[in-house]
C-alpha positions in Angstrom: 97.1 17.1 72.1 96.1 20.7 71.3 93.3 21.4 69.7 94.2 24.8 68.6 97.2 26.1 66.3 99.0 29.8 66.7 100.3 30.7 63.5 103.5 32.2 63.5 105.7 31.8 61.2 102.9 32.6 57.6 104.6 31.2 54.4 105.8 34.4 52.8 105.0 33.9 49.1 107.6 35.6 46.4 106.4 37.7 44.2 107.6 39.7 42.0 105.5 42.5 42.2 105.9 44.7 45.3 102.9 42.4 47.2 103.5 40.9 50.2 101.5 37.5 50.5 101.4 35.4 54.3 99.5 32.9 53.6 99.0 31.6 57.5 96.8 28.6 56.6 96.5 26.9 53.5 98.1 24.9 51.4 101.7 26.2 51.8 102.0 26.3 55.3 99.8 23.6 56.6 98.4 21.2 53.6 94.6 22.3 54.3 93.2 22.3 50.9 89.6 23.4 52.3 90.1 27.0 53.2 93.4 29.2 52.9 94.2 32.8 55.4 96.2 34.9 53.7 97.2 38.5 55.2 98.1 41.0 51.8 99.9 44.0 51.2 99.1 45.6 47.4 101.7 48.9 47.0 100.1 51.5 45.3 99.9 51.2 41.0 99.7 47.3 42.2 97.1 44.9 39.5 96.9 41.3 38.7 96.2 40.2 35.6 92.1 39.3 34.5 91.6 36.0 36.4 88.5 33.1 36.8 89.3 31.2 40.1 87.6 28.0 40.9 87.1 28.8 44.8 84.9 31.5 46.5 87.4 34.5 47.7 86.7 36.8 50.8 88.3 39.8 51.1 88.0 42.5 54.3 90.1 45.9 53.8 92.4 46.5 57.3 93.5 49.9 55.5 93.2 51.4 52.1 91.8 50.9 49.3 91.4 48.2 46.4 90.1 48.5 43.2 88.1 45.0 41.8 86.6 44.4 38.2 84.4 41.8 38.4 82.6 40.5 35.2 83.3 44.2 33.9 81.8 45.8 36.9 83.7 48.6 38.9 83.4 48.0 42.5 85.9 50.1 45.2 86.6 48.7 48.9 87.6 51.0 51.4 88.7 50.1 54.9 85.9 48.0 57.2 84.7 46.8 54.0 84.5 43.4 52.8 83.6 41.2 49.5 82.6 37.7 49.1 83.5 37.0 45.1 82.0 33.6 43.9 84.5 31.2 42.3 84.0 30.7 38.3 83.5 34.4 38.2 86.3 36.8 35.7 87.7 39.7 38.2 90.3 41.6 38.6 92.2 42.8 41.5 94.6 46.1 41.8 95.5 49.0 43.8 95.0 52.4 41.7 94.9 54.8 44.5 98.3 56.5 45.8 98.2 54.4 49.4 99.4 50.7 49.9 96.1 48.0 50.6 96.1 46.0 53.5 93.4 43.3 53.6 93.2 39.4 54.3 91.8 37.5 52.0 90.5 33.9 52.5 89.6 31.6 49.7 87.4 28.4 49.8 89.0 25.9 48.4 92.6 26.8 49.5 94.0 29.0 47.3 96.3 27.1 44.5 98.4 28.5 41.5 96.4 25.6 39.6 92.8 26.9 40.8 93.2 30.4 39.8 92.8 30.8 35.6 94.9 33.8 35.3 95.3 35.4 31.8 98.2 36.2 30.4 99.5 39.7 30.4 
């Protein structure tokens, strides 16, 4: 029995805002409720509503920039930077910049629409 898993077919999350989400490990792929890892591409001009997730979220910027509004404070991350946002923290994610932002998101426990607590737009 192999003691590793190579992910060649991540779950592509359907979106309507131009964002690309490819979950490599997590609830949608291997039913892991403890951790999710996803590759994302946020197009220029993209944003999500404020949310207060019930999971810690780690973000690593591969390319471009991403804006976070965390409890009212605006933080901008650039290529090579990372951040941990603790669960039960009000946050909004966006890309108001001129280029696509590529990044990796890791959530513990795993991302779930039931745990994200998004506000209405």
